[in-house]
N, C-alpha and C positions, 0 to 999 in steps of 0.2 A: 340266672341259672348256671352260667359258666362258673361264676364265683362260688356257687354252692356245691359244685361237684368236686372241687379240689380236695377238701378235707376228707371226703369219702374215699377218694382214690388213694390218698395218703394212708388212711387207716387200713386199707387192704394190704399194705406192705408190712404191717406190724407183725402179723403171725409168721409170714415167710422169713422175716429178718430174725426173729427170735428162734425159729426152727433152725435156720442156718447156723446161728451161734451155738445152740445146744448140740447139734450134730457135730459141728466143727470142733467144739471143746471135747466131745466124747472121742472123736477120732484121734485128736492130738494126744489125749491121755492114754488111749490104747497104744499109740506109737511109743510113748514113754515106757509102757509096760513091756512091749516087745524089746526095746533097747535094754531095759534092765535085765531081761532074761538072757539076751545075747551077751551082755557085759560079763557074765560069769565065765565065758569061754574065749572072748576076744578082747584085745587091748583097745583102749578108747580111740586111738588114731585109726586103727583098722576099721572099727565100727563106723566112724565118720566117713572114711573113704568109700567103703562099699555102699553105704546108704546113699551118699551123694551121687554115686554112679547110677543108682536106681531112680533118683529124683530127676535126672537130666532128661530122660525121655518125656516126662510130663511137662517139663519146661518148654521143650520144643513143640509139644502139642498146644500148650497155652500160647506160645509165640505165634504159631500159625493162625490161631483163632483171634489174635489181637493185632493182626496187620502184617504178619510175616517177620522175617529176620530183623527188619528195621526197628521192631519194637524192643529189641535187645540192645539198642544203641545206648552207650554210656555218655552222659553229658557232664556230670559232676564226678570226676575221677577221685578227687581228694575226699569228697564226702562218702563215696562208695567204699573207698579204701578204709576210712576210719570206721564205717559201719561194719565192714567185713572183719576188722580186727576185734571189734566188740563181740561179734557173733562167734568167732573162733574161741575167744576166751570163755564166753558163756556156755558154748557147747561142751568144751572140755571140763569145765567146772561142774556143770549140771550132771553129766554122765558119771563123773567121779563120785558125786553125791549119791547118785542112784545105786552105786555099788555098795554103799555103806548104810543107807537109810531105807526105810519103807517108802513105797511109792507115794503114799499120802503125805508123809513128812516132807519129802522133796517138793511136791506140788504146792503144799501149803506155804512153805518158805518162799517159793518162787513168786507168790502173790505179793511179796513186798516190792515187786517191780514198780507199780504205780507210786509207791511211797518214795522210792529213790528218784523217780522222774520229778516229783515235786521238790525234793531236796536239792536236786542238781539243776533244776530249771534256772535259778538265779545265776549260776556260773556259766551254763552252756547257752541259754537263750536270753539272759538278761531280764527275765521275768521277775516281778515282785511276788513274794509269797507272804500272805498275812499270818497273823498269829494263830488263827483257827486251824489253818492247814498245817502249820508247823506242829501244833498240838496233836493233830491227828497222826502226823508222821511219827512223833514220839510214842504215842499210844500203840501204833502198829508195831514199832520195834519192841515195845514191851511184850507184845504177843510172841515175838521170837524168843524172848527170854523165858516165857512160859514153856516153850518147846525145848529150850536148852536145859530145863530142870536145874537151875542154879543151886549149887550146894548139895545136889543129890548124887547118888551113886551111878545113876544112869545118864550122866552128862552126854548129850548128843553132840560131840565135838564136830562130827561130820556135817552138821548143819552149815558150817562155814562155807562149804562148797556151793550148795544152791543159793546161799546168801550172796556169795560173790558173783554167781551167775545172774542173780537179780540185779546187782549193781551194773554189770555189763549190759544186761538187757535194758535197764533204764537208759543208759547212755545210747544204746542202739536205737531205742524209740525216739529219743530226742533228736538224734542225727537224722532219723527217718523223716521227722517233721521238716527238717531244713532242706532235704533233697527231694521231697515229694513233688515239688513244683516242676522239676525238670526230668525226673526219672520215672519210667513206667513201672508198674507193679511187677511185670514179668522180668524186667531188666534187674530190678532189685533182687528178686528171687534167684535169678541166674547168677549174679555176682556172689550173693551169699552162699549159694550151693557150691560154686566153684572154689571160693577161698577156703571154705571148710573142708572140701574134698582134698585140696592141695595141702592144707595144714595136716590133715590126717596122713596123707602120703609121706610127708616130710618126716614122720616119726618112724618110718619103716627101718632106717639104718640103726636106730637106737633101741628098738623094741622088737622082740621076736613075735612076728605075726603067725597066727594059726591058720592052716589051710581051711578055707570055708567048706563046711559040710553041705551037701546038696539040700538037706532039709532046712538048714540055716539060711541058704541063699533065698529060699522061698520066703522066709521071715524077713530078710533084708528087703526083698522086693515089696512085700506088704508094707514095711515101714516107709519106704520111699513113696508108695502110693498114698498112704495115710497122711504123710506130711503135706504132699501136694494138694490133696483133696481138702484137708483141714484148713489150710491157709486160703484156699479158693473160697470155701464156704464162709470163713470169717470175713474176708474182704467183701463178699456179697452181702453179708449181714449188715456191715457198716454202710454199704451202698444203698440198701433198701430202707434202713432205719437210722434214726439219730443215735449218736454214740451213747448219749445218756440213757437211752432205752435199751440198747443192745449190750453194752459193755458189762453190766452186772451179771448177765447170764453166763459170762465166761467163768465166773466162780463156780459154776456147776462142775468144773473139772475136779474139784475136791471130792464130790460125790462119786464121780467115775473112778477117781484114784482109789477111794476106799473100796469100791466094788471090785475093780480089777486087782487091787492088791490082795484082797481076800481070796478071790477065785483062782488067781495065778500063783500067788506066793504064800497064801495062808496067813497074811499079815492083817491085823486090825489095829487102828490107831488107839492109843490110850487116852485117858482124860486130859493129860497135858497137851497132847496134840490137838484134840478137839477144842480145848480152851484157847490155846495160842492161835489156832487157825481162825476161830470165831473172831478174836480181837483183830487179827490182821485183815480179814475180809471186811469187817465193819469199818475199820479205819480207811481202807481203800475205797469203800463205797462213799464214805463221807467226803474224802478228798475229791472224788468224782463229782459229787453233788455241789461242793463249793466252787469247783472250777466251772461247772455249768452255770451257776449263778453269776459268776464273774463275767463269763462270755455274754450272757443275756443282758446284764445291766449295762456293760460297756461304760461304766462310770469313771470319769477322770479323777475322782476324789476317793482316796483311801484304797486299801487293799483288802483282799478277802482271806 
């Protein structure tokens, strides 16, 4: 009887896990929409500094719920520093892209992150990548070319910014894998928030900051809350369900980006964006599928 109840108990986690990922993706995309709106009036460094200040109260709350200040202890300083550098670059590049692209375009290109993880894994983690996954990576990058409209008058040169953010995000995720064994989730979030906040502050002598308007401070506070809650929900999603089941639902961000982009900015993706995004998403899902097969087989012969 005991052996027969375990699968039922596990199945009860499926719906909550998917719900957490769907809501988390929606909140994270809504945050991107708020940042895009604020970017019209504030330089990137100021955006990152003020938003980080509003994230920190949530970090303290999470720390208290995770065992107190001790949960913020850093064990792998080098790994945290490298991850922080990747996050800084990714944040600046992505927000710069948001200034010039529609929300859906920027989100769609950011989905190349898993492809970059696969491409960089041999260099960073020493993992072998078989020809099927390499082919999926190349096909995914072909999707980016669709969005670039090569040879057309509407060349989206600004796509290079979220593309660069995706590269940095891929490196960030690879480093996260390496430090996950020693660092708590709240410690990683605290370091990330702090380094981005300080990087934003460092731009103050070089860029004219705009005095924050009271209404905008409310938006900044909402952005900080959205980021904290979104990451918490996504972590909970992966805790409750297998990555192979939960991760594909992160791509729902593209639907939210289309909706928020239309409601807030009056933007609708064109056929090139839809085609490129579809190729990128399918390639990313295939890479996830092949990596799952590799983990399950654990075969010493051949690569996937």
